[in-house]
C-alpha positions as CSV (number, residue, x, y, z in Angstrom):
1,M,8.3,-16.2,-28.5
2,E,6.0,-13.2,-28.7
3,T,3.4,-12.8,-31.4
4,D,1.3,-9.8,-32.3
5,T,-1.8,-11.8,-33.2
6,S,-4.9,-9.9,-32.6
7,I,-7.8,-11.5,-30.7
8,Y,-11.4,-10.7,-31.5
9,V,-14.6,-11.4,-29.6
10,N,-17.8,-10.5,-31.3
11,N,-15.8,-8.5,-33.8
12,I,-14.2,-6.4,-31.1
13,Q,-10.5,-6.5,-30.7
14,I,-9.2,-7.4,-27.3
15,K,-6.6,-5.0,-26.0
16,N,-3.2,-6.6,-25.3
17,V,-1.8,-5.6,-21.9
18,E,1.4,-6.5,-20.0
19,S,-0.3,-6.4,-16.6
20,Y,-3.7,-6.2,-15.0
21,I,-5.4,-6.4,-11.7
22,Y,-7.9,-9.2,-11.0
23,P,-9.5,-9.5,-8.2
24,G,-7.3,-7.4,-6.1
25,Q,-4.0,-8.8,-7.3
26,R,-1.7,-7.6,-10.1
27,Y,-0.8,-10.1,-12.8
28,S,2.0,-9.4,-15.3
29,T,3.0,-11.3,-18.4
30,R,6.6,-9.9,-18.2
31,D,7.5,-8.9,-14.7
32,K,7.8,-11.9,-12.4
33,N,9.2,-9.8,-9.5
34,Q,6.8,-9.4,-6.5
35,D,8.2,-6.0,-5.4
36,K,5.7,-4.0,-7.4
37,E,2.8,-6.0,-6.2
38,I,3.9,-5.8,-2.6
39,Q,4.3,-2.1,-2.8
40,R,0.8,-1.8,-4.5
41,K,-0.7,-3.8,-1.6
42,I,1.0,-1.7,1.0
43,T,-0.3,1.5,-0.7
44,A,-3.8,0.0,-0.8
45,G,-3.6,-0.8,2.9
46,W,-2.6,2.8,3.7
47,T,-5.4,4.1,1.5
48,A,-7.9,1.9,3.3
49,F,-6.5,3.1,6.6
50,D,-6.8,6.7,5.6
51,K,-10.4,6.2,4.6
52,H,-11.2,5.1,8.1
53,R,-8.9,7.7,9.8
54,D,-11.8,9.3,11.7
55,I,-12.7,6.0,13.3
56,F,-9.1,5.2,14.3
57,K,-8.6,8.6,15.8
58,G,-12.1,8.7,17.4
59,N,-13.2,8.0,20.9
60,I,-14.3,4.4,20.3
61,G,-13.0,1.3,22.0
62,S,-9.8,-0.3,20.8
63,C,-11.7,-3.6,20.3
64,L,-13.9,-1.9,17.7
65,K,-10.9,-0.2,16.0
66,R,-9.2,-3.6,15.8
67,Q,-12.2,-5.2,14.2
68,I,-12.4,-2.4,11.6
69,Y,-8.7,-2.7,10.9
70,N,-8.9,-6.5,10.6
71,S,-11.9,-6.4,8.3
72,C,-11.2,-3.2,6.2
73,V,-7.5,-2.6,6.1
74,L,-5.7,-5.8,6.6
75,P,-7.4,-7.7,3.7
76,T,-6.2,-5.0,1.2
77,M,-2.6,-5.9,2.2
78,T,-2.9,-9.6,2.5
79,Y,-5.4,-10.8,-0.1
80,G,-3.8,-13.6,-2.1
81,V,-0.4,-13.2,-0.4
82,E,-0.9,-16.5,1.5
83,T,-0.5,-18.3,-1.8
84,W,2.8,-16.7,-2.7
85,A,6.3,-18.0,-2.2
86,L,7.5,-15.0,-0.3
87,T,11.1,-14.1,0.2
88,T,12.2,-13.0,3.7
89,Q,12.5,-9.4,2.5
90,A,9.0,-9.4,1.1
91,K,7.6,-10.9,4.2
92,N,9.4,-8.3,6.3
93,Q,8.0,-5.5,4.1
94,L,4.4,-6.7,4.6
95,T,4.8,-7.3,8.3
96,S,6.4,-3.9,8.8
97,A,3.6,-2.1,7.0
98,Q,1.0,-4.0,9.0
99,K,2.7,-3.1,12.3
100,R,2.9,0.6,11.4
């Protein structure tokens, strides 16, 4: 049962939201589907990849590129995912995005 009771802290009303991101993971009070969060993580991974595009296209060794990928790109896609009960489809989406 939903209530519209306002919550105040130090006489400041706290905003009521249906979803929020904390730390690095989207939480929702209504939507229990993982699809939006998986898509958000894939987008975050591509954004991180794009920020390092010069490194990945540069003339440095593949070992260093792999280290940068593993430390800067991969965590944006996988942070918190290991605690989820993933469906096969969700697992395939994340794996496919990582391989691309």
